[in-house]
N, C-alpha and C positions, 0 to 999 in steps of 0.2 A: 586861630586869635576868636573869633568870633564862632554862638553859637546858632547856624542859620539850619532851617527846618527847609528840605523843596518839594514844595504839594506839584504834583501834576495832573492834568485833566485826563480824564477816564481814554478820551479819543487818542491820543500819546499811544496806550499800548496797539494800537489800528495801523501804526504807521509803519510797513515793511521793512523799510529802507531806513530803519534808526536802529541804529545796533542795540540789544536791551544792554549788553553792559553798561551803557551809561544811564540807566537806573538804579543799577545795584552800582555802582560809583559816586554817585551825585547818592546817595541814601534818601532815595526819592521815595515820597509815600504819593499814593493814588485814588481816587474812591470809584469804586466799582462794586458792579451793581452785584456781585456775583463772588461765592466764596467759596472754593470747595478744602474742605478737612477727609484729608485720604486718610484719616487713623480710624474713622469713626465705622462703627459696624455696619452703618446702611446704606453709606458708600464704598465698601469692599465689597461689598452684597450684591450692589446695583455695578459696581464693574466686572467683580465676578462673572453675574449674568451676560450685562455687553459682552463680552468677552467669547461666550461661552458661542453664546449665536452668532458673532459676527467677526469675530477669529482676530483681535483690534481689541481695542482702548477708546472710550469716547475722549476728545479734546476738550479743553477745559471749556473755549468758547463754539463750542456746539452745542445742533440743535439736541440732539440724548436729554442732556441735563436740560435744560429751558424744557423742554416738552413737557418729561417725565413732572419736576418741580410745577409747573402751571395745571393739568391735566391733576395732578394730584391735591390741588390745592382750592381748585374750584370743584371737582366730585366730589370729594369728599364734603367738602362746604354745604354744597349742597345736597347732599344724601342726608346732610347730617345735621340741619337748620335750616332747610330748604327755602320758602319765600323770604325769611328772616338776613339771611346771608347775606343777599343780591342788593336787601337796601343800607346793612350792618353788616362789611366783608372784612372788616380790623374784629368780626367777636369770632373768628375763625383764626388758629395760629397753630399749625401744624408744623411737625420736622421737615424740613424739603433739607436734600439732599446736597442745593450752591445757593440757593437764595431762600429769601423773605420776604415777605408783604408788608408793608405796608401804605393801603391806600388812605387816599386825603379826598376830601372832597371838597370842594373850593368855595362852591356856591351849591345852595339845594335843586339847581338846576341842571346844574354839573356833572360831569360821568366823577370814577375816580382816579388816582394816578397815585402811582407805586409813589412813595417817597425814600427807600429805606437805600442804604450804599452804607459799603461794608472798606473802610479807610487797611488799607494795603499797603508795607512798607519792603523796600527791594534792597534790604540791607546789604553791607560794604562785605558782610562773610557772604554774599551768592546767595539766600534763603530771600525766602516771601513768606512777609509774613503778616496774619492779621491783629492790627492795632487796636488796644481798647481804650475807647472813645477817652477815656482821664487819663490813659498815659499820653494823649497828645507832644501834650506840651509844656509835660516835666522836662526837668536839665536830666541829661547822661548819668 
């Protein structure tokens, strides 16, 4: 009778003894720092190369994805923008494999913190989908 939206903490994904079926049954949404679109050409290319080298595919929550994205982001940012990039990392927005960086500095003397999160929905059809921010509170 009621249109209820269920949101979960990202740390719920790390609970090993929680049956993943619960996420799908609740049509749950979770904020996540990463999202991998396996249909993108660069992701397919990365998986192909990884498979050739290691005879397996990288799992979603592995350092293979994060290591690639972090290295690519910072090395290309420094190469293209030099010291300006260190002071203003938001000036650099490359196409990464599984994350996006949106660095915010709360105070001029503080460091930068990544504020980007993706909203992921576990559907009752047993699919995991990226939710567009505008679609979150629309009626079904």
